[in-house]
Legacy VTK file of the C-alpha trace (Angstrom):
# vtk DataFile Version 3.0
C-alpha trace
ASCII
DATASET POLYDATA
POINTS 264 float
-0.011 -0.071 -0.076
1.401 3.454 -1.017
2.426 5.711 1.898
0.364 8.809 2.635
2.835 11.661 2.321
0.741 14.580 1.568
-2.027 16.487 3.396
-3.398 17.867 0.147
-1.766 17.842 -3.241
1.006 15.639 -4.312
4.068 17.743 -3.633
5.781 14.556 -2.388
5.576 11.325 -4.280
6.774 7.905 -3.222
8.719 5.773 -5.789
8.915 2.283 -4.295
11.081 -0.448 -5.659
14.543 -0.735 -7.053
16.338 2.589 -7.207
17.712 1.752 -10.676
14.190 1.336 -11.962
12.428 4.052 -9.946
15.052 6.926 -10.294
14.389 7.246 -14.092
10.614 7.432 -13.394
11.130 10.040 -10.668
13.320 12.199 -13.031
10.932 11.721 -15.999
8.088 13.038 -13.719
10.019 16.316 -13.328
10.872 15.759 -9.758
14.109 15.722 -7.722
14.960 13.005 -5.151
14.527 14.080 -1.549
17.863 14.520 0.102
18.723 13.798 3.775
18.314 17.446 4.845
14.853 17.664 3.126
13.722 14.372 4.833
14.856 15.739 8.220
13.016 19.070 7.650
9.846 17.167 6.398
9.867 14.835 9.483
9.954 17.965 11.685
7.166 19.591 9.614
4.771 16.685 10.135
5.622 15.969 13.773
2.046 17.357 14.757
0.329 16.570 11.496
-2.162 13.932 10.456
-1.347 10.642 12.251
-0.987 8.656 8.966
1.363 11.241 7.466
3.476 11.475 10.508
3.718 7.652 10.652
4.579 7.449 7.006
7.593 9.644 7.587
8.783 8.403 10.908
7.923 4.693 10.627
9.508 4.143 7.271
12.963 4.233 5.725
13.946 6.469 2.800
16.709 6.194 0.234
17.875 9.748 -0.665
19.549 11.686 -3.404
22.645 12.126 -1.318
25.492 9.728 -2.095
28.181 8.020 -0.180
31.083 7.190 -2.463
33.706 4.442 -1.686
37.186 4.386 -3.060
38.997 1.022 -3.283
41.761 2.384 -0.972
39.251 2.970 1.842
38.496 6.608 1.353
34.938 7.718 1.673
33.288 10.827 0.245
29.828 12.433 0.922
28.302 13.872 -2.296
25.171 15.863 -1.599
22.410 15.910 -4.276
24.437 13.468 -6.423
23.903 13.810 -10.090
25.454 10.369 -10.618
22.699 8.910 -8.602
20.090 10.710 -10.670
21.451 9.114 -13.813
21.159 5.440 -12.580
18.911 3.122 -14.616
18.459 -0.601 -15.305
21.539 -0.660 -17.583
23.839 0.701 -14.798
26.704 -1.496 -13.892
26.458 -2.699 -10.315
28.790 -4.566 -8.011
27.133 -6.014 -4.877
24.355 -3.564 -5.306
26.499 -0.481 -5.560
27.171 1.589 -8.775
30.551 0.955 -10.183
32.484 4.257 -11.001
34.841 4.410 -14.020
38.471 5.093 -13.358
39.109 8.618 -12.234
35.544 9.566 -11.528
35.913 9.403 -7.721
38.430 12.216 -7.912
35.966 14.488 -9.919
33.165 14.207 -7.440
32.779 17.141 -5.043
32.192 16.353 -1.362
33.566 16.065 2.100
36.139 13.282 2.260
37.311 10.937 5.060
40.110 8.399 5.117
38.789 4.940 6.292
40.595 5.546 9.579
38.998 8.966 10.046
35.434 7.697 9.177
35.753 4.774 11.630
35.877 7.242 14.545
32.297 8.344 13.638
30.447 5.304 12.475
29.355 1.883 13.673
27.277 2.561 16.794
24.179 4.302 18.025
24.953 7.815 19.352
23.988 10.008 22.211
22.042 13.196 21.525
25.315 15.358 21.841
27.381 12.834 19.773
24.925 13.247 16.903
24.982 16.967 17.018
28.860 16.941 16.708
29.137 13.931 14.214
30.779 15.360 11.048
28.939 12.972 8.808
25.471 14.064 10.232
26.574 17.770 10.136
27.403 17.490 6.499
24.214 15.561 5.543
22.092 18.119 7.589
23.837 21.027 5.862
22.654 23.264 8.825
23.590 22.860 12.466
20.271 24.432 13.544
18.375 21.819 11.542
20.410 19.026 12.946
19.946 20.123 16.515
16.110 20.440 16.094
15.802 17.213 14.275
17.999 15.317 16.810
15.892 16.580 19.682
12.700 15.673 17.902
13.980 12.108 17.109
15.300 11.503 20.605
12.058 12.643 22.109
9.939 10.374 19.895
12.279 7.408 20.299
12.280 7.811 24.088
8.626 8.087 24.291
7.788 5.160 22.019
10.712 2.731 22.498
12.542 3.996 25.504
15.761 4.447 23.451
18.444 6.657 24.787
20.744 6.290 21.815
19.823 6.789 18.152
20.940 8.064 14.788
24.038 5.939 14.243
25.941 6.178 11.018
26.880 2.955 9.148
29.023 2.422 6.071
29.319 -0.407 3.615
32.452 -2.651 3.409
35.291 -1.576 1.123
35.096 -2.980 -2.401
37.819 -3.701 -4.942
36.640 -0.848 -7.246
35.286 2.678 -6.622
31.485 2.526 -6.009
28.626 4.779 -5.057
25.569 4.128 -2.996
22.609 6.263 -1.779
22.295 7.360 1.889
19.269 5.794 3.480
17.679 7.152 6.665
16.106 4.345 8.617
12.683 4.285 10.477
12.330 5.353 14.044
12.159 1.804 15.445
15.619 1.241 13.896
16.814 4.450 15.562
16.618 6.624 12.447
20.187 5.623 11.441
22.037 6.940 8.449
22.960 3.858 6.410
25.323 3.844 3.472
25.278 0.230 2.528
21.978 -0.666 0.972
21.811 -2.007 -2.543
20.545 0.232 -5.485
18.792 -2.897 -6.916
16.972 -3.797 -3.684
13.335 -4.628 -4.428
12.396 -2.641 -1.315
13.922 0.661 -2.197
12.051 3.776 -1.557
12.670 7.236 -2.962
10.637 10.426 -2.535
10.371 12.612 -5.517
9.708 16.338 -4.758
7.857 18.524 -7.141
9.661 21.750 -8.219
6.808 23.897 -6.914
7.342 22.431 -3.421
10.971 23.348 -3.452
10.085 27.000 -4.459
7.140 27.462 -2.123
7.824 29.657 0.954
8.735 27.643 3.969
9.235 24.458 1.972
13.089 24.571 1.466
15.256 22.124 3.322
17.204 25.042 4.819
14.157 26.794 5.962
14.577 25.827 9.750
11.735 26.829 12.051
12.492 29.841 14.272
11.626 27.725 17.277
13.159 24.475 18.567
11.985 21.409 20.544
13.313 23.059 23.638
10.985 26.042 22.909
8.028 23.814 22.583
8.760 21.903 25.719
9.068 25.201 27.600
5.772 26.389 26.099
4.100 23.066 27.250
5.530 23.455 30.852
4.222 26.993 31.063
0.751 25.939 29.857
0.604 23.217 32.482
1.380 25.797 35.157
-1.245 28.210 33.901
-3.979 25.432 33.861
-4.189 25.572 37.594
-4.807 29.277 37.836
-6.446 30.371 34.511
-9.928 29.510 33.161
-9.675 26.776 30.452
-11.505 28.781 27.910
-8.948 31.506 28.072
-6.196 28.978 27.314
-7.995 27.316 24.402
-6.644 29.681 21.732
-3.135 28.885 22.887
-3.755 25.177 22.931
-5.065 25.369 19.344
-1.920 27.311 18.326
0.279 24.657 19.925
-1.341 21.982 17.805
-0.037 23.801 14.707
3.497 23.910 15.791
LINES 1 265
264 0 1 2 3 4 5 6 7 8 9 10 11 12 13 14 15 16 17 18 19 20 21 22 23 24 25 26 27 28 29 30 31 32 33 34 35 36 37 38 39 40 41 42 43 44 45 46 47 48 49 50 51 52 53 54 55 56 57 58 59 60 61 62 63 64 65 66 67 68 69 70 71 72 73 74 75 76 77 78 79 80 81 82 83 84 85 86 87 88 89 90 91 92 93 94 95 96 97 98 99 100 101 102 103 104 105 106 107 108 109 110 111 112 113 114 115 116 117 118 119 120 121 122 123 124 125 126 127 128 129 130 131 132 133 134 135 136 137 138 139 140 141 142 143 144 145 146 147 148 149 150 151 152 153 154 155 156 157 158 159 160 161 162 163 164 165 166 167 168 169 170 171 172 173 174 175 176 177 178 179 180 181 182 183 184 185 186 187 188 189 190 191 192 193 194 195 196 197 198 199 200 201 202 203 204 205 206 207 208 209 210 211 212 213 214 215 216 217 218 219 220 221 222 223 224 225 226 227 228 229 230 231 232 233 234 235 236 237 238 239 240 241 242 243 244 245 246 247 248 249 250 251 252 253 254 255 256 257 258 259 260 261 262 263
């Protein structure tokens, strides 16, 4: 059954199935693949939305348009909004589910690079809230430290409430291959701690991309970098204040504030 990703019109469309088969359909429909930062922002946007929409985003995994590129010598590079990923199709040459890069292509790709030794310091385990906020891979994928902080607080609050998790949002890489390859970053569902995983296959039958319509990208308040002016901490402070007022203020006077809170 297709996920419910929209409150009204289809600004966001699910493309379920093998990435090599679905990406050409996404591009042909005039859409761009949702990147990690856009997914983070979207999960924040729907945190108090329709229950089905919120569940669709939090309780499912998403392959993204951001890439993790592996060199045969162990180096790893993060390429945001990868054009190479947008060009994959059923004729693409894969090795163990990853797109094989021709000689010299790795060096031409722009992105933050880590040696294998450097990357190993930041991957392989679930993280504390503060570790996530300082993790260089998450910081690069989020593109904005404010977005990362707000998203991290949101995920940790949801995961604690629903699953009693204290650690989440680990970063995981694929094993090194004999030739340079590229894979899509996948953000996992809440029950799997919303990890960033860089090892899934591009020909996995259970792949899932989200194509964003151009008008959604240009609409006010819809950009991935458009971070809300309030944070999770601000909302928690508001809730605490409201609880204190309930004991001394008539309920009908607080009702407008309660309705406003539902929209945040």
